[in-house]
Steps between C-alpha positions, in 0.01 A plus 500: 500500500791651690427672827646828621760478775326773703273254676254587774710396799228625734356152445798344674652770722336707771638825371362818346436441127674824402819393676468153353481638147814703560728233640350167396488186707634147530537348152500841328814587300749702707502866385862541617625242249577530127570777250133601490438462876237235426663199665622352172815505290592346165823468306570422134851400389411567132788297358298322229202608288263259671608594855430163663625604849358293787612520864495173695680592823492778760743568785612784727818608678546634853438858382164410346622518140294267281635263234300348219649226289353353186528382145580782257483476122844613381413465135210337325470144627807510729474555875735592782473578871395856583550656846353832613532683831253748649532710812270452800235722336493301177708744293752347260851537642716698251820380671429137414619373164188299419683177434412282203674162493530383140600134495683389184390241244393224503287629791172623351299598809548586866223476759601678822279382785611642836744741665630592844723781631795408720601702808780667302253622236587245234207351307472126433276398207400146405308354210526276195693504174358338187666351196208390292287282729789420737542708815739547790527712813681833497618695805631858472614770741538873445694754702293772672539724192350232275816385326582127492698376799817337357575335835179295503498133406861484389565133433570277203237528230386856566437678171376847595626735776259497793288219353516128462281211390446205732262201491280394210142610558352829618579720802204686648586632848782636717542595866779599739577313818600689814870439434470644149505170314275478195227240448372448145202277430336368190466189293777268388465319170605141449424379149182704479372431853489793741552464876543737795857630526678731748847654484701693760779741409740672734517881509729497194277282286689172543291183551506410870596136554364510857144525362294210380647176374720591202688816397268731694186341356192341650300295253161348578460248217185364666338829397491415132317732260532776760558872454620707800395865470581669833702459821486648850681455830349395831582619853781244535644555152293219354456525124144472369417474132173509308407389153292237326521141384339346194309208651387398151466655157183676617566575868741720699528511879663755730838385636682627812852389593679559832879479543737572784727802459764262360268349240390176667128414462328537838381157613221639721340688208287344230175320416592243233765288672799689354711705741442873458226478239127581506276469195161673522213474250292818534226475237303185413675188373618550144538880529788601278603841629570465874838656573695672777666821388609682819579386853550654844579351842241640742573626849301216663710232329260422217607524136280688253499456122326733255415391149206382295248218476192402302186493716324293232629270229528690176420832671715810534801496732478712817737632767564247777678462834634181657592506870709219647585425862869472598478124434388553139138392545208730422462762773185519708546879510325513162153346468282497193153340478577348159877443513548415867817592689795694367364614162323807366396597147398860428283606207516883482235512229259280696428234242525689170581233242764703316689638801817338635767592755837381628707600806874547447602676823420469871591684823411468868415808705599544863143431611497169311290624211615392153547710187511336162549649155461377147304551182133482412376462144174498309511288185209624294545668160674791674770319700609701803762412761583723798697488823311410816585521870302334777507461875363205693478437872717235672224241451491571125177706504512803266549825694206726418684805640743484206359712219336284237365557151426135431195304606719317752589723800866567569613488134607818322586565133798714394483605134770674296327561171264787569189302407642316201288193435767267369786487748754248622623607843665215693635495857818295539611599851405663831719653770438715806657839429517783752216338691279466190431221249685550171392299197737442209437360156435616147224675306402527137572853382183706470365500146776265377441128458868421431684660792531419869670700775632436849242619755476570875202583722520595869194510723397692809541846647732562796219645709274197454720198432582440867329165529787259474711609204778610729840578353760228536 
């Protein structure tokens, strides 16, 4: 059963209940955000009858404008890249064109995965193009008004203004270095085998030959059967990446890679004898769904990965954190009686057989506390999936002061469907926006099993969210 968002925050805040009911508390949707002032916003492109519109990336510019990027069904069975912009209050920006990139045949599908806004307001989007079962990276840039940037990636072989394809495989993540150069990370494909791959472009989208070992690329062929899903920068411009490796047909492990700013694996980082590489099993041996999906470099030098793991073989997957020391070994700052150092698994539903969760975003607060976001699902006859947000202390212990409506303290559900039993609401990204956590993803349209919409949810009230979500 869905719970009402007007929770009794007197349980977690020493504050008069009447005031609490009026303004909410940590983990409550922000009443200053969205068309309906309920902390949520959705968008339908409505270009095809089935409306299969799913956002996979979220970004913001210096003014606090919010971008969502995703896969949009242009016509039945054919998908392009959709880009939407909202103002700082979550209202759709009427001055933005709402770009839809429609790639020509033989391309049948596009999977945008990540986006970042440059200092000049231009938006860089990365993802994968598919022709049948074959895939390759794509990298696009729009001008601040949303139109394709014809000056981006102009070199031999470019086929579409502002966009180009590069590297067989799948691109999943992008970041900007301090000098404005662009790092793209994902998986390269060599005759059906995937391995960790990194590319650097200059500010104009040209591969940077000063990065890596060949044409602006760093390849880690030792990381076979590896998918890289997120990247982050460290205090000295190190590049950290998180993903997972298929150890066997039935087992995945979390993978973390560390490179210098110029794409050289860091020799002092790692735990398997390969420079710049750590491989971490989280669940028991043979668990098939351990994966790293988001990464952040912490202020104390540790590296934190959010994702998922199976606490028991054959059981449901649950949200997980992996914390590594600067050398790539498991950090002693996390301790768990079952898992030991550096690993935490969180079960919001406290052991319910049909409840699963996965973390797809992570942030660090100024006080060292950690916020993670993702999706939680119940898989009985009435399948329900909703957004969740959680806060844990620096040692990985759930923070009981963060409003909770799960059996596990510190975990909060954010629903879009007004109590609808069958839902499919999935978080694909998390950013800190105006000092508050902003979750992006997609939701199944209420009362409609065939349509999905872009969706945003922002948490916290200005008068209460002064515990570390400071504006950057």
